[in-house]
N, C-alpha and C positions, 0 to 999 in steps of 0.2 A: 711660432709653430709652423712646421713644414706643411706645404699644401699636399693633399692626397691625390695621387695620380692613378690609383688602382683601388676599386671598391668591389669587395667580394665577401661572401660568407660561406665557408665550408662547415656545415653543421656537424658537430661531433656526435649528435644523436638525432634520430628521427622524431624524438619526443618534443623537441623544441618547436614551438608554434610561431614565435615572433622574436626577432632579434634586431637590435639597433646598432648600426655601424658606429664605432666609438668616436669618430671625428666628424665635426660639422664644417671643417675648413676644406672646401672642395674647390675645384677649378675646371674650367672648360678644357676639353681635351682629355680628361680623365677617362679611364676604361672602367665601365660598369659591367661586371660579369655576374649574370643571374643563372644559377644552375637549374636543371630540370626540376619540376615540381616546386619552383619558387616564383615569387613575384617581388619586385622592389618598388617601394613607394618613396617619393620625395615629399617632405613636409617643410612648411615654413610657418612659424608662429602657430603651430598646432593644427594647421589646415593642410589637408591632403591635396597635392597638386599632381604631379606626373607619375605615371605607373609604367613599369617596364616588365615584360615577360622574359622567359628563358632566352639566353643568348649573350653575345658580347656587344656592348653599346658604347660608342664614343660620345661623350657628353658634349653637345653643342647647343647653341642657342636655337637651332632648328628643332631639335628633339626635346627641348625643355620650354615649350611655348608658354605654358601656364606659369611656370616659375619666372620666366622672362618678364612677365607683366609686372611683378612686384620687385624684382631685383634689378631690372633694367640692364640685362646682359647685352654687351656689344657683340657684334659679329666678329668672329675670328679671335686669334690670340689665346693666351692662357689666363683669361680673366678669372680671378678668385671670386668665390661667392660662398655664402653660408646657408646650409640646409641640412635637415636630418634625412637619413636614409634608413628605411626599415625593410627588413627582409621577412617575407611571410612564407611559411611552409604550407603548401597546398596538397600534400599527400593525404590520402584517406587513412584514418585510424579507426579500426574496427574492434579492437580488443581492449578498450578502456574499461576500467572497473568503476562501479559506483555503489554506494551504500548509504543508508540513512544514518545521519550523524547522531541522531537520538531517536528513541522510540516514537512511533507515530500514534497519537491517541485517536481511538475510534469508538463508535457505538455499534456493537454487534447487532444486526437487525433481527436475527433469529432469537437470541436470548435477551435482547434489550438491555445489554450490560456493557459498561465502558471497559475497554481493554486496549492495551498498547502493543504494537508489533514493530518488528524490525524487518527490513528488506534489503536485498542486494542483487546485483546482476552486472551485465556488461552493456556497453553502448559504443557506437561508432560515430565519427563526425569528420568533416573536412571544412576548411575555410572556403566558402563559395564566393564571397564578396570581400576582397581584400580591403577596399576602401572603407566599407562599413565596419569591418572588424577593427581596423586601425583607429577609426574615429571613436569607437566605443572603449578601446583599451588604452590608447596613448593618453597620457595626462593623469591616469589613475595610478594607484600604488601597485597595480598588477603589471605595469608596463615592463616589457623585456624580461619578465619572469614567468616562464611557461608553467612552472609548478603552481604559482598563485593563480594563473589564468584557469588551469584545470580545476583547482580547488574551488574557485568561484563558480565554475560550471557545475560542479558536484553539488554545491549549495543550491543552485537554481533547480537542479534535478530533484533534490530532496523536497524543496518547497512545492514544486509542481506535482511531483508524484504523490505526496501526502494528500493533496486536495483531490487528485484523480482517484486514488484508492478509496477514499471516503465516499466519493460520489458513485463509484462503481458498485461497491457493496450495497449501497442504499438503493440504487436504481435496479440492480439485478437481484436484490433481496438474497444475497449470498452471505452465509455465515463466514466469519474470519477463519473458522476451523475447516472450511471447505475451499478456501481461496487457492491453495496450492494445486488444486485440480483444475483451475482456470487461469493458469499463468499465461497462456497464449493470448487469451482475451484481455487480461489486465495489461499485458505488454503492449498490445496494439492500441488499447484505449489510452494508456499513459503516453505513448509516442505521439498520438494525435494532440495531446494537451501540451507536451513539452516542445515539440518542433516549432510552433509559431514563436515561442519565447526566444529560441536560439536564432531564429531567422533574423531578428532585429540586430544581432551581433554579426550578421553575415555568415553564420554557421549553418550548415546543412546537417541534420541528424540522419545518419546513414542507417543505423539500426539501434533499437532499444529493447533490451530483454530483461525481464524480471525472472531471476533464477530461483528465488526462494523468498517466502514470507514466513517469518518465525515469530513465535510468542516467547518472550523472555521467561525463564523458569519461575522467577518471582511472580510475574503476572499470572502464569498458568496455575501456580499453587493457590494464589488468592482467588482466582475464578473457581477452582475446584471446591475450595472451602465454602465460598458464598453460595455457589449453586447447589452444593450438597445440602446446606442448611435450608435453602429455599425448597428443595425437593422434599425434605422431611416434613416441612410445614405444610406443603401442598398435600402430601400423602395423609397426614393427620387430619386435615380438613376433609379430604375425600372420604376417609374412614368414618368420620362423624356424620357426614351427609349420607353415607351408605347405611349406617345404623338407623338414622332417622327415617330413611325411606323404607327399610325393612319393618320398622315399627308401624309406620303408616299403612303398609300393605296388610300387616297382621290385623289391625283394627278395622280396616275395610272388610277383611274376610270375616271378622267377628260379626259385623253388622249383617252380612249376607247369610252367615250361618244361623243367626238368630231368627231369620225368616223361614228357616227349614228345621224346625225342632225335631223332625223325625230322623234326621241324619246323625251320624256319629259325632260330628262336630257340634251339632245342636245340643246333643245330650251332654257333651263335655262342657259346652258353654253354660247350659242350665245348671249342671252340677257345680261348676267352679264358681260362677258368679252368684249362684244361689247360696253358696256357703260364705259369701262376703269376700271372695277373692277379687280385689280391686286393683287399683293402679300400682300398689306396692308389689303386687305379684306379677306385674306386667311382663317382666323379662322371662321368667320361667314359663308363664302362660303363653307368651308369644312363641317361645320355642316349641312348646307342646302343641300348640295349634298349627304351627308351621309344619311340624312333622305329620300332623293329622291331615292337613289340607294340601300337603305337597307344595308349600310356598317356596319358590326358588330362592335360595340364599343369594344375597348381593355381594357377599364377601368374596366369592370366587371371581366374580367379574372385576371387583376392585383389585384383587391380587394379580390378575392378568395384566391390568393396566400398569400396576407398579413394577412387575417383572419386565414389561415392555420398555418402560422408562429406564430401568437399570440396564437393559440390553443396549439401548441407544447410547447411554453414558459410556458403556464399555467400548462400543464401536468407535466413539469419538475420543477414546483414551482419557476420559475424565476420571475413571476408576480402574483399578487393576482387576485382573481375572479372579484373583483370590477374594478380593472384596465383593465382586459380583456374586460369587458362589455363596459367600457367607450371608449377604443380604437376601439373596434369592431364597435360601433355606429358611431364613427367619420369616419371610413373607408366606411361604408355603406352610410352615408350621403354625401360622396364626389362623389358617382357614378352619 
Protein backbone atom coordinates (compact mmCIF):
# COMPACT_ATOMS: atom_id res chain seq x y z
CA UNK A 1 0.00 0.00 0.00
CA UNK A 2 1.36 3.40 -0.99
CA UNK A 3 2.28 5.76 1.78
CA UNK A 4 0.04 8.81 2.11
CA UNK A 5 1.72 12.18 1.69
CA UNK A 6 -1.37 14.40 1.91
CA UNK A 7 -4.01 14.16 4.64
CA UNK A 8 -7.13 16.30 4.27
CA UNK A 9 -10.92 16.19 4.68
CA UNK A 10 -13.22 18.39 2.60
CA UNK A 11 -16.60 17.80 4.22
CA UNK A 12 -19.45 17.48 1.69
CA UNK A 13 -21.90 18.59 4.38
CA UNK A 14 -21.71 20.59 7.57
CA UNK A 15 -23.84 17.89 9.21
CA UNK A 16 -20.83 15.56 9.46
CA UNK A 17 -19.45 15.70 13.00
CA UNK A 18 -16.58 13.23 12.82
CA UNK A 19 -14.70 11.54 9.97
CA UNK A 20 -11.82 9.07 9.90
CA UNK A 21 -9.12 9.36 7.25
CA UNK A 22 -9.34 6.08 5.27
CA UNK A 23 -5.65 5.14 5.42
CA UNK A 24 -3.50 4.46 8.45
CA UNK A 25 -0.23 4.14 6.49
CA UNK A 26 1.36 7.53 6.97
CA UNK A 27 4.88 8.93 6.75
CA UNK A 28 6.91 11.77 8.11
CA UNK A 29 6.96 14.70 5.75
CA UNK A 30 3.27 14.27 4.82
CA UNK A 31 1.14 17.40 4.58
CA UNK A 32 -1.74 17.57 7.04
CA UNK A 33 -4.32 20.18 5.96
CA UNK A 34 -6.93 21.13 8.56
CA UNK A 35 -9.72 23.40 7.37
CA UNK A 36 -11.31 26.18 9.38
CA UNK A 37 -13.71 24.92 12.09
CA UNK A 38 -11.89 21.57 12.09
CA UNK A 39 -9.44 19.80 14.34
CA UNK A 40 -7.42 16.68 13.50
CA UNK A 41 -6.45 14.08 16.08
CA UNK A 42 -3.89 11.29 15.82
CA UNK A 43 -4.76 8.01 17.54
CA UNK A 44 -2.74 4.89 18.17
CA UNK A 45 -4.28 1.81 19.72
CA UNK A 46 -7.45 3.75 20.49
CA UNK A 47 -5.56 6.35 22.54
CA UNK A 48 -5.64 10.02 21.57
CA UNK A 49 -2.18 11.52 21.08
CA UNK A 50 -1.52 14.68 19.09
CA UNK A 51 -4.09 17.31 18.05
CA UNK A 52 -3.78 19.85 15.22
CA UNK A 53 -5.87 22.98 14.63
CA UNK A 54 -6.68 24.77 11.35
CA UNK A 55 -3.76 25.25 8.95
CA UNK A 56 -1.15 23.31 6.92
CA UNK A 57 1.15 21.09 8.95
CA UNK A 58 4.18 19.13 7.79
CA UNK A 59 4.38 15.99 9.90
CA UNK A 60 7.71 15.67 11.64
CA UNK A 61 8.96 14.00 14.76
CA UNK A 62 9.05 17.47 16.28
CA UNK A 63 5.33 18.11 16.02
CA UNK A 64 4.35 14.53 16.85
CA UNK A 65 6.07 14.26 20.24
CA UNK A 66 3.45 12.08 21.93
CA UNK A 67 3.21 9.68 19.00
CA UNK A 68 7.00 9.61 18.88
CA UNK A 69 7.06 8.01 22.34
CA UNK A 70 5.38 4.80 21.16
CA UNK A 71 6.40 4.68 17.49
CA UNK A 72 10.03 5.62 18.06
CA UNK A 73 10.15 7.99 15.09
CA UNK A 74 13.67 8.89 13.95
CA UNK A 75 14.60 12.43 13.05
CA UNK A 76 14.38 13.34 9.38
CA UNK A 77 13.67 11.12 6.38
CA UNK A 78 10.37 9.80 5.10
CA UNK A 79 9.86 7.29 7.90
CA UNK A 80 6.52 5.43 7.61
CA UNK A 81 4.33 4.92 10.63
CA UNK A 82 0.81 3.70 11.34
CA UNK A 83 -1.79 5.87 13.06
CA UNK A 84 -5.44 6.86 12.77
CA UNK A 85 -6.35 10.43 11.84
CA UNK A 86 -9.79 11.74 12.82
CA UNK A 87 -11.24 15.04 11.69
CA UNK A 88 -13.69 16.79 14.03
CA UNK A 89 -16.22 19.40 12.89
CA UNK A 90 -16.17 22.28 15.42
CA UNK A 91 -18.94 24.42 13.90
CA UNK A 92 -21.96 25.45 15.96
CA UNK A 93 -25.20 23.71 14.98
CA UNK A 94 -28.28 25.53 16.27
CA UNK A 95 -31.20 24.10 14.31
CA UNK A 96 -31.11 20.41 15.18
CA UNK A 97 -34.48 18.76 15.75
CA UNK A 98 -35.35 16.48 18.64
CA UNK A 99 -38.48 14.61 19.64
CA UNK A 100 -39.59 11.94 22.05
CA UNK A 101 -39.23 8.54 20.46
CA UNK A 102 -42.21 7.21 22.42
CA UNK A 103 -44.86 8.79 24.69
CA UNK A 104 -43.59 9.91 28.09
CA UNK A 105 -45.69 8.44 30.97
CA UNK A 106 -46.59 10.99 33.68
CA UNK A 107 -48.95 11.46 36.62
CA UNK A 108 -50.90 14.70 36.28
CA UNK A 109 -50.60 16.45 39.68
CA UNK A 110 -53.92 18.29 39.32
CA UNK A 111 -56.11 15.32 38.41
CA UNK A 112 -53.89 12.62 39.95
CA UNK A 113 -54.29 10.64 36.76
CA UNK A 114 -51.68 8.78 34.63
CA UNK A 115 -51.34 10.20 31.14
CA UNK A 116 -48.68 10.00 28.42
CA UNK A 117 -47.42 12.88 26.29
CA UNK A 118 -45.15 13.55 23.35
CA UNK A 119 -42.81 16.50 22.95
CA UNK A 120 -40.55 17.98 20.30
CA UNK A 121 -38.37 21.00 19.70
CA UNK A 122 -34.94 22.16 18.54
CA UNK A 123 -31.49 22.20 20.06
CA UNK A 124 -28.00 23.40 19.24
CA UNK A 125 -24.54 22.05 20.03
CA UNK A 126 -20.87 22.16 19.19
CA UNK A 127 -17.89 19.94 19.92
CA UNK A 128 -16.03 21.79 22.67
CA UNK A 129 -13.47 19.13 23.61
CA UNK A 130 -12.31 17.12 20.61
CA UNK A 131 -10.25 14.73 22.72
CA UNK A 132 -13.16 13.93 25.02
CA UNK A 133 -15.53 13.57 22.08
CA UNK A 134 -13.28 11.15 20.21
CA UNK A 135 -12.58 9.08 23.34
CA UNK A 136 -16.33 8.55 23.82
CA UNK A 137 -17.15 7.89 20.15
CA UNK A 138 -14.19 5.98 18.69
CA UNK A 139 -14.45 2.23 19.20
CA UNK A 140 -18.23 2.27 19.36
CA UNK A 141 -20.64 1.37 16.58
CA UNK A 142 -21.28 5.09 16.09
CA UNK A 143 -17.72 5.82 14.96
CA UNK A 144 -17.48 7.82 11.72
CA UNK A 145 -21.27 7.77 11.30
CA UNK A 146 -22.65 11.22 12.14
CA UNK A 147 -26.23 10.05 11.71
CA UNK A 148 -25.80 7.42 14.41
CA UNK A 149 -24.01 9.92 16.63
CA UNK A 150 -26.91 12.36 16.41
CA UNK A 151 -29.44 9.55 16.92
CA UNK A 152 -27.59 8.59 20.08
CA UNK A 153 -27.73 12.18 21.31
CA UNK A 154 -31.49 12.31 20.58
CA UNK A 155 -31.88 9.19 22.71
CA UNK A 156 -29.98 10.90 25.53
CA UNK A 157 -32.24 13.95 25.20
CA UNK A 158 -35.36 11.77 25.34
CA UNK A 159 -34.21 10.05 28.51
CA UNK A 160 -33.11 13.23 30.32
CA UNK A 161 -36.09 15.30 29.15
CA UNK A 162 -38.59 12.67 30.33
CA UNK A 163 -37.15 12.79 33.83
CA UNK A 164 -36.95 16.61 33.78
CA UNK A 165 -40.58 17.01 32.66
CA UNK A 166 -41.88 14.64 35.33
CA UNK A 167 -39.91 16.46 38.02
CA UNK A 168 -40.97 19.90 36.75
CA UNK A 169 -44.73 19.27 36.79
CA UNK A 170 -44.45 17.68 40.25
CA UNK A 171 -42.41 20.49 41.80
CA UNK A 172 -44.37 23.27 40.10
CA UNK A 173 -47.73 21.48 40.58
CA UNK A 174 -48.54 22.17 36.93
CA UNK A 175 -51.18 20.16 35.10
CA UNK A 176 -50.02 18.64 31.83
CA UNK A 177 -52.97 20.48 30.23
CA UNK A 178 -51.28 23.77 31.19
CA UNK A 179 -47.69 22.88 30.30
CA UNK A 180 -47.72 24.59 26.88
CA UNK A 181 -48.14 27.88 28.71
CA UNK A 182 -44.79 27.29 30.47
CA UNK A 183 -42.58 26.18 27.59
CA UNK A 184 -39.86 28.73 28.38
CA UNK A 185 -39.60 27.50 31.96
CA UNK A 186 -39.56 23.82 31.00
CA UNK A 187 -36.97 24.54 28.26
CA UNK A 188 -34.60 26.20 30.72
CA UNK A 189 -35.16 23.51 33.32
CA UNK A 190 -34.55 20.70 30.82
CA UNK A 191 -31.40 22.38 29.47
CA UNK A 192 -29.96 22.50 32.99
CA UNK A 193 -30.50 18.72 33.29
CA UNK A 194 -29.30 17.77 29.79
CA UNK A 195 -26.17 19.95 29.52
CA UNK A 196 -24.06 18.09 32.14
CA UNK A 197 -24.73 14.77 30.40
CA UNK A 198 -23.47 16.12 27.09
CA UNK A 199 -20.43 17.73 28.72
CA UNK A 200 -18.94 14.31 29.38
CA UNK A 201 -18.92 13.76 25.59
CA UNK A 202 -17.05 17.02 25.10
CA UNK A 203 -20.27 18.57 23.76
CA UNK A 204 -21.54 22.03 24.67
CA UNK A 205 -25.33 22.47 24.47
CA UNK A 206 -25.80 25.90 22.86
CA UNK A 207 -29.58 26.03 23.04
CA UNK A 208 -32.44 23.71 23.97
CA UNK A 209 -36.06 24.59 23.20
CA UNK A 210 -39.29 22.70 23.86
CA UNK A 211 -41.67 23.84 21.15
CA UNK A 212 -44.71 21.75 22.03
CA UNK A 213 -45.96 19.11 24.44
CA UNK A 214 -48.96 17.20 23.11
CA UNK A 215 -51.30 14.49 24.31
CA UNK A 216 -51.97 11.68 21.80
CA UNK A 217 -55.64 11.54 20.71
CA UNK A 218 -56.09 8.08 22.18
CA UNK A 219 -54.76 9.24 25.57
CA UNK A 220 -56.98 12.33 25.54
CA UNK A 221 -60.09 10.32 24.69
CA UNK A 222 -59.35 7.87 27.50
CA UNK A 223 -58.86 10.73 29.97
CA UNK A 224 -62.13 12.40 28.93
CA UNK A 225 -64.03 9.15 29.37
CA UNK A 226 -62.57 8.32 32.78
CA UNK A 227 -62.77 11.86 34.13
CA UNK A 228 -66.34 12.25 32.84
CA UNK A 229 -67.40 9.17 34.78
CA UNK A 230 -65.55 10.36 37.87
CA UNK A 231 -67.33 13.71 37.70
CA UNK A 232 -70.74 12.04 37.40
CA UNK A 233 -70.01 9.90 40.45
CA UNK A 234 -68.84 12.92 42.42
CA UNK A 235 -71.92 14.92 41.46
CA UNK A 236 -74.23 12.07 42.47
CA UNK A 237 -72.46 11.87 45.82
CA UNK A 238 -72.74 15.64 46.27
CA UNK A 239 -76.43 15.52 45.43
CA UNK A 240 -77.08 12.86 48.07
CA UNK A 241 -75.12 14.82 50.66
CA UNK A 242 -77.13 17.93 49.75
CA UNK A 243 -80.43 16.08 50.18
CA UNK A 244 -79.31 14.72 53.55
CA UNK A 245 -78.28 18.19 54.69
CA UNK A 246 -81.64 19.67 53.65
CA UNK A 247 -83.47 16.96 55.59
CA UNK A 248 -81.32 17.60 58.67
CA UNK A 249 -82.05 21.34 58.51
CA UNK A 250 -85.76 20.62 58.16
CA UNK A 251 -85.88 18.48 61.30
CA UNK A 252 -83.77 21.03 63.18
CA UNK A 253 -86.39 23.57 62.24
CA UNK A 254 -89.19 21.22 63.36
CA UNK A 255 -87.64 21.02 66.79
CA UNK A 256 -87.46 24.82 67.08
CA UNK A 257 -91.00 25.22 65.74
CA UNK A 258 -92.32 22.82 68.34
CA UNK A 259 -91.03 25.19 71.01
CA UNK A 260 -93.23 27.96 69.54
CA UNK A 261 -96.72 26.47 69.17
CA UNK A 262 -98.21 29.90 68.58
CA UNK A 263 -96.51 30.39 65.25
CA UNK A 264 -97.74 29.19 61.86
CA UNK A 265 -95.11 26.51 61.73
CA UNK A 266 -96.08 25.34 65.24
CA UNK A 267 -99.68 25.01 64.19
CA UNK A 268 -98.68 23.11 61.08
CA UNK A 269 -96.47 20.84 63.15
CA UNK A 270 -99.21 20.20 65.67
CA UNK A 271 -101.71 19.46 62.94
CA UNK A 272 -99.46 17.27 60.87
CA UNK A 273 -97.83 15.24 63.59
CA UNK A 274 -101.03 15.12 65.60
CA UNK A 275 -102.66 13.32 62.70
CA UNK A 276 -99.87 10.71 62.73
CA UNK A 277 -97.86 12.11 59.86
CA UNK A 278 -94.48 10.61 60.62
CA UNK A 279 -91.32 9.62 58.83
CA UNK A 280 -93.19 8.25 55.86
CA UNK A 281 -94.42 11.72 55.06
CA UNK A 282 -91.04 13.29 55.72
CA UNK A 283 -90.41 14.44 52.14
CA UNK A 284 -93.68 16.31 51.54
CA UNK A 285 -93.68 17.59 55.09
CA UNK A 286 -90.11 18.76 54.77
CA UNK A 287 -91.00 20.62 51.58
CA UNK A 288 -94.05 22.15 53.19
CA UNK A 289 -92.10 23.22 56.25
CA UNK A 290 -89.32 24.54 54.12
CA UNK A 291 -91.72 26.81 52.31
CA UNK A 292 -93.31 27.89 55.58
CA UNK A 293 -90.02 28.55 57.38
CA UNK A 294 -88.11 29.88 54.35
CA UNK A 295 -85.40 27.17 54.60
CA UNK A 296 -82.88 27.95 51.84
CA UNK A 297 -82.71 25.06 49.36
CA UNK A 298 -79.29 23.49 48.96
CA UNK A 299 -79.99 22.30 45.42
CA UNK A 300 -79.24 25.74 44.01
CA UNK A 301 -75.81 25.81 45.61
CA UNK A 302 -75.09 22.30 44.36
CA UNK A 303 -76.19 23.29 40.85
CA UNK A 304 -73.78 26.23 40.83
CA UNK A 305 -70.87 23.96 41.77
CA UNK A 306 -71.81 21.50 39.04
CA UNK A 307 -72.07 24.23 36.38
CA UNK A 308 -68.71 25.64 37.49
CA UNK A 309 -67.14 22.20 37.09
CA UNK A 310 -68.65 21.89 33.62
CA UNK A 311 -67.30 25.31 32.68
CA UNK A 312 -63.80 24.33 33.78
CA UNK A 313 -63.99 21.16 31.67
CA UNK A 314 -65.10 23.27 28.69
CA UNK A 315 -62.17 25.68 29.15
CA UNK A 316 -59.74 22.76 29.26
CA UNK A 317 -61.42 21.29 26.14
CA UNK A 318 -62.46 18.12 27.92
CA UNK A 319 -66.03 18.56 26.63
CA UNK A 320 -67.46 20.37 23.61
CA UNK A 321 -69.52 23.55 23.74
CA UNK A 322 -72.63 21.61 22.68
CA UNK A 323 -72.14 19.05 25.45
CA UNK A 324 -71.66 21.90 27.94
CA UNK A 325 -74.99 23.49 27.02
CA UNK A 326 -76.85 20.16 27.19
CA UNK A 327 -75.45 19.27 30.63
CA UNK A 328 -75.93 22.80 31.93
CA UNK A 329 -79.61 22.76 30.93
CA UNK A 330 -80.08 19.39 32.61
CA UNK A 331 -78.60 20.74 35.86
CA UNK A 332 -80.75 23.87 35.79
CA UNK A 333 -83.89 21.88 35.01
CA UNK A 334 -83.25 19.71 38.06
CA UNK A 335 -83.40 22.65 40.49
